N, C-alpha and C positions, 0 to 999 in steps of 0.2 A: 504022571509023577507030578508036573509043576501043577497040575488043576489042583491035584490034592492037597498040594505044600499051602496055595494060594485059598482052601477051603480051609483050613486049620487056621491061617493065621487071622483071616476072616473071619471065624469065628470065636480067637484068641481078644482082635479087637472087641467084636461086639459084647464078649464079656467083660471088658475094661470097661464100653461105653455103659455098661448099664449097672456096673459096681460106682463106676463115679456120678450118675442119676440117683440110687439107692445113698451113695453116701449122700448128696450133695438136699435130698428130700429129709433125711436124718438131721443133716444138719442146721437145715431149715429149720425144720418142727423142732430140733432140741432150745433154738433162739426163739420161738414163737413158747414151747411152755415156761423155759425159762424168764421171758419177759413178764406173759400171764400171771408164772408165781412172783416174779417178782414185786408188781404193782399190786396185788392180792394183800388185804386187810393180812398185819401179822397176827393177830388173833381177835376174830371176827368174832366167838364169844365176847372177851372183855372189856365191857364198856368203861373199864372203870378211865379214866381224864386224871391224865399228869400236862405239869406244869414243863413249857417248853424253853429254855431260852438262849434266844439269835443274838450274841453279841455283834457290834458295832466292826463294820470291814471283816468280817468269816463269808470263806468263800463256799461253793456250792458244796462241794466236796468236802469238810469238813465238816458242812450242814448235814451233810447224806449221813457222814459216819458217826453225828451226834444220838443223830435219830437211831440206826440201826443200833449204835451199845444203849440205845434206851430203850427199846424194842420198840417203835413207834411206827418199824418197816422192814420189810423181812432181807429187802436187797439192797445198798447204800450205791452200787453201779449201777445197778434201775433206777433209782431216785434219780441218781445224776445225770444218766443220756435221758430221763421224763420229765427234770427242770427243763434240760437243753433243747431237748424239740419242742414241748410249749412255748419257749422264749422269755420262759419268767423271771431267769436266775435276776433279769435286775432289780426287780420285782420284790426282791423278799426283802422284808422288814424286818429293822431289830428291834426288838421286846421280849414279852411275854407271849405263850401261844397256849392254849387248851389244848391238846392234842389227844386221843384214844390210840390204843391197839388195833379196836376194833373197822379206824378209819382207811379206808385204800390211799395208794401214794399220792396218787392224783384231789382226795381231799385235805393230804396235809399240805402237798404242796399252795393251794390254793387258800390254808387259811394261811400259812406263811406269808403273807404277800400283806395282811393288814394285823397288824400288833394286837391285843388288847389293851392296851396302852398309848393306841392310838387315836386321833377323834379323824371320824369323821365327817366331811362340811360339804356343802353343797352351798352356790354363789348360784341363782337364776339369773339372767340377762335381764340388763333396767336395772336392776340394785343405782344406790347411791350410796357414799361409800360407808354415811353413818350406820344403815340398813346395815349391811355387810360389819361394823363392829356390834353389834348386836346382836349377830348369830354366833360371832367371835364368842363374847362375853357370853353367851349361854354355852359353851360349850366348851372351853378354855379355861382352868382354874388358874393361869398366871396373865392371865389378861390383867391391864391395866389401864384406868385413863388417859391416859396418853397413848395411847391404842388408836387411840381417835383419830390424831392430827396429822400424823402421818399416814392412815389410811387415806385421810381426804386430800392431802396433799401426791398419793397417789390416782388421786379422780378416773377413771375413765381405763386406764390402767390392769385392774383389779379382777383379772380375768374372767368369768363367770365358766365354771367348770365344779365338777366333785372333787374334791381334795381328799388326802388323809398326811396330818400331820400328829406328830408327838404331842401329848399332852401336854410337856414341857416347854413349847416350840417358843421362841419370842418372836416379839413383832415383827422383827428384818425377817428371819427365816421364811415367816406367812407373806409377807411382800413380793423376796423376791424369790419366792419358787409362785407366783400368780404374774405375777410382771413378764419372769420365761417365761410359764406359761404364753402370755400375749404376745410377748416378742414369737415362737415359734410360732404360733397360728396365723400373726398377721404376716410374717416372711412366706409363709405357705398357700397368703391371697395376693401380696402385695407385687402387682406390676405396672413402676411407669409410663409405660406406653399407655396403659388405659387413663389414671388419672395425674393432674397437672399438681394436685395438690398434695401439700406437706402432711407428714405421717399427720401431726396439730392437728391441723384443720380436718384428716380424716377422719380421726376420733374425736374432736366434737362433733361435732357432725352426725357419726356412726349415732353419738350417745343420747340426740334427740329423732333420729331415728327411731328406736326403740324404745323410747319414750311414748312415740306418735301416732307408731303403727304398729296395730292392733294385735294383726292378722300378718302373716309370709310373704303376702301379692305385692303388700300395700310398702315393704320397704324399700323396694327401689322408684318406686311414682315420688315419696315424699324427700324421699334423696333428689330427687330429679326438680323438684318444686322447692327446698332448700337452693341447690345450683343455680337455679333459674333463676331465682327472685338474687340472689348474693352477684349474678354475674350483671342482674339487671340497677342494680343500689338502692334495693328496696331495702325496708324492713324485715326481718324474717315475720314477727307477729306468728310466733311460738310458745302456743299455752306452757307448755313443759318448761319449756325455761323459767316463764312466771312464780309456778312452782315450787322447783329448785330454788327460788330464791328466796320465798316466806314455807316452804315445810318447814314441822318443828319436828320432836319428840311422839308427838302424841299424833301424829300425822304427817306423816314424811312428801303424802303427792297431792294437799288436796285440793276439793274440785272450786276452782275460781271461779266466786258470786258478782265476781266486779271484770268481764273481759275487755280487751282494750288495751293492755296495759294501766290500769288504774291503780291495779292493789299494789305493787312495787314499782314504784313511779323513778326513781333514785338506783337503785337496784342494777348495776354492772351488766347483770345475764336478764335485765329486761328488756327482751328483742323488740318492741311496741316502739323504743322512749331512746333505745339503744343501737345503731346501725349496724351489720356488721352479723358474726359471730360473737358469743357470748367468750369471754377471756380465759374459760373450763371445759370440757365435759360436763356434764349432768348427772351422767349416769353411766354406766359400765357396760358396754356392749358386749355384745357378741359376733361370733364371726362369720353370721350372717346378714348383721346389720353392716358389719366393717364391708361385707363384699359385693352387699347394697350401692354404700358411697362410692367406694374406686369400681364401681359396673353402671352408674346408674343409667339406664337410658336416654335416648333423645329427644326431650319433648317438649313442650309448647305449657307448661300447666303452670301457671299461678300460684296458684289457689286448690285449695282442699277444705271439707266442712266432713264432719264426720258425722252420720246418724246415727240411732241411740242403738244397735245394735255394733256400733266400732267400728261398719265399717265405708273407709273413705270411698266420697267422690271428687271428683278435679273438673278444672273446672282452670280457660286460658284468660275470659275477663273478672271483672270485680262486678258485675251485673249476675253471672251464670251463676256464682256464689253468692250472689242473695237470690236467686230464681233457685238455686240448690235447699239455702237455708229454710226457705221458705216452705218446700218441695218437702223435706225431710222432716220440720218440726222445729229446728235448731234456732236461736234467738241470738241476734248478731253479738 
């Protein structure tokens, strides 16, 4: 009798267990079906393009409800969780967007990150402020000639990157964004234990490295040569600083026809005639050039020459430099 009762209890327990398993499968399957349905296009056959407006300060939940109301997504809750899952909530821009009911929820989320009235620009490493000004002039209807002097005042700290700005952005907003990016990137690599240099010194040297090192492997060694010459009290004798001094809108980085510091002898950027670092950066360096200065290797190099392919060759003595100049067919 006792065994029979135990068997009945066991059967009931197994039935409950299987019931829970089936229920769990149905719940998971139901959630999966709900999710798949929610991220699919609201109307795959409707290719009509609609203008969708996101106002400044709108939250993801409010945007999702508006998209649902306009028939641009199937499920506002799914869209909300999709944006949160992708971590792009903070990247959604204010502005106008061209959307279609035939777009998936993921595609809609991607489009909302770049407004149609945004300007997207890319600033390469090693550009001087005036070159950045030319880029801004091409893309911003609000550009004014007064922007140039503000950009020049921030030379070295206009971090090279790809940016999205509203087309009516002011120069103060643009500079603040670029300098904020610089501060963030610089903080990620700055280590007082690795360098005794000030931030200003690091940026100036990195701006020279950016112009003097054509290939990534040359950056740390160029930085090393500059630091060694500063320590030895030698003039830097860097052509890039003289190019900066004589550059014009028609050619910001002219080839020097007369080397040895004779092109602009009175300029404070002429590192042949003026000892030490130039008074300010000569370009806007990227992360790798900044790292090259902070983490510059210990070497005995005091000289380098660039061959015709742009690769640098490093020397300890002036005599070795002369030999390399002859070897690679480079004029003194």
